C-alpha positions in Angstrom: -0.2 -0.4 0.1 1.2 3.2 -1.1 1.5 6.2 1.9 -0.6 8.4 0.2 -3.4 5.6 -0.1 -2.9 4.7 3.7 -3.2 8.6 4.7 -6.4 8.6 2.7 -7.9 5.8 4.7 -7.1 7.5 8.0 -8.5 10.7 6.8 -11.8 9.1 5.4 -12.4 6.6 8.6 -11.6 9.5 11.4 -12.9 12.4 9.3 -10.1 14.3 9.0 -9.9 14.2 12.9 -13.6 15.4 13.1 -15.0 13.3 15.9 -12.1 13.0 18.2 -11.5 16.5 18.2 -14.9 17.4 18.7 -14.8 15.1 21.8 -11.9 16.8 23.0 -13.1 20.1 22.5 -16.2 19.2 24.7 -13.7 17.6 27.4 -11.9 20.8 27.4 -14.8 22.7 27.6 -16.2 21.4 30.3 -12.8 21.6 32.3 -12.9 25.3 31.6 -16.3 25.8 32.8 -15.5 23.7 35.7 -12.3 25.7 36.4 -14.0 29.1 35.9 -17.0 28.6 38.1 -16.2 25.8 40.5 -12.8 24.6 41.2 -9.2 24.2 39.2 -8.5 20.9 41.1 -11.7 19.6 39.7 -11.1 20.9 36.3 -7.8 19.1 36.4 -8.9 15.9 37.1 -11.9 16.2 34.8 -9.3 16.7 31.9 -6.9 14.3 32.7 -9.1 11.3 33.7 -11.5 12.3 30.9 -8.7 12.1 28.5 -8.5 8.6 28.4 -12.0 8.1 27.4 -11.6 10.4 24.3 -10.6 7.6 21.8 -13.5 5.4 23.0 -15.9 8.0 22.8 -14.4 9.0 19.4 -15.3 5.5 18.2 -18.9 5.6 20.1 -19.4 9.1 18.0 -18.4 7.8 14.6 -20.3 4.6 15.2 -23.4 6.6 15.8 -22.7 8.7 12.8 -22.9 5.1 10.8 -19.4 5.9 9.8 -16.2 3.3 10.2 -15.0 3.8 13.7 -11.3 2.0 13.1 -9.0 1.1 10.4 -8.8 -2.4 9.2 -6.6 -5.1 11.0 -3.0 -4.7 9.6 -3.7 -1.5 7.9 0.1 0.4 8.1 -1.3 3.3 9.9 -2.3 1.4 13.1 0.9 1.0 14.7 1.5 4.7 14.3 -1.8 5.7 15.7 -1.1 3.4 18.8 2.4 5.1 19.3 0.5 8.6 18.6 -2.0 7.6 21.1 0.6 7.2 24.0 2.3 10.6 23.7 0.0 12.5 25.4 -0.7 10.3 28.4 3.2 10.0 28.8 3.6 13.6 28.9 1.0 13.9 31.9 3.4 13.4 34.8 5.3 16.4 33.5 2.3 18.6 33.0 1.1 17.3 36.8 4.8 18.3 38.0 4.4 21.5 36.4 1.0 22.3 37.9 2.1 21.4 41.3 4.9 24.1 41.1 2.8 26.6 39.1 -1.1 25.8 39.2 -1.7 28.5 36.9 0.6 26.7 34.3 -1.8 23.2 34.1 -3.4 24.5 31.0 -0.6 26.3 29.0 1.7 23.2 29.9 -1.1 20.7 28.3 -1.5 22.7 25.7 1.9 22.4 24.7 2.1 18.7 25.2 -1.2 18.5 23.2 0.5 20.4 20.2 3.2 18.0 20.3 0.8 15.2 20.1 -0.8 16.6 16.9 2.7 17.0 15.2 2.8 13.1 13.8 -1.1 13.5 12.5 0.6 15.8 10.0 2.0 12.6 8.5 -0.8 10.0 9.6 -3.2 11.8 8.1 -1.5 13.7 5.3 -3.1 16.7 6.4 -1.1 20.1 6.8 -4.2 21.5 9.0 -2.6 19.4 11.8 0.4 21.4 11.7 -1.2 24.7 12.0 -3.4 23.3 14.8 0.1 22.1 16.7 1.6 25.4 15.9 -1.2 27.3 17.5 -1.7 25.2 20.6 2.1 25.5 21.3 2.7 29.3 20.7 -0.6 29.8 22.7 0.6 27.6 25.5 3.8 29.6 25.6 2.2 32.8 25.3 0.0 32.3 28.2 2.8 31.0 30.6 4.6 34.7 30.0 1.5 37.1 29.6 -0.8 37.3 33.0 -4.1 35.8 32.0 -7.1 34.3 33.4 -6.4 30.5 34.7 -8.7 29.0 32.5 -8.1 31.0 29.6 -6.0 28.0 28.0 -8.5 25.7 28.5 -11.2 27.8 26.8 -8.9 28.8 23.9 -8.0 24.9 23.7 -11.7 24.0 23.2 -12.6 26.7 20.9 -9.5 25.5 18.7 -10.3 21.8 18.7 -13.9 22.7 17.7 -12.8 24.8 14.8 -10.4 22.7 13.5 -12.7 19.5 14.0 -14.6 21.5 10.9 -11.5 22.3 9.2 -10.5 18.5 9.2 -13.8 17.3 8.2 -14.1 19.7 5.1 -10.6 19.0 4.2 -10.9 15.1 4.4 -14.2 15.0 2.4 -13.9 12.3 -0.4 -12.8 13.8 -3.8 -15.9 14.0 -6.1 -15.7 11.9 -9.2 -15.8 15.2 -11.4 -12.5 16.0 -9.7 
């Protein structure tokens, strides 16, 4: 199988990242709301623990939309997908450690880790849009660390970016029409 064909399979199966980013946006929005109106500690727990359910909820959303929810067994991108899935959870000790020293840095640190997590998606999906999302998350996370902002600004910003890029990815991944 050619790389371009494998990338097209990923784009079509996961709708350009639409379902996963939509699920993630809802999680980040929930965490932002809890952090804004209730407790930062609970908001952090919601984001960290809820993150472990993003993939199952993504599959559930894809299934509910009547869409394929996984790549076929033996697909060449499956191994990369598994590796990418573990990158963010493996950076959580660093994010949590930073937040223990500077609670206001929890969301910006998480944004930087999430942005780095999206870098391999550029190749896996064959979509440059993930590079824009990655750079935006990383740059925003860094800026929030150095510019005084409300503690939950990073969460609200990330939720918004994920929501917007869900639809950008979905549009970019639409199968080409036969006339093209």
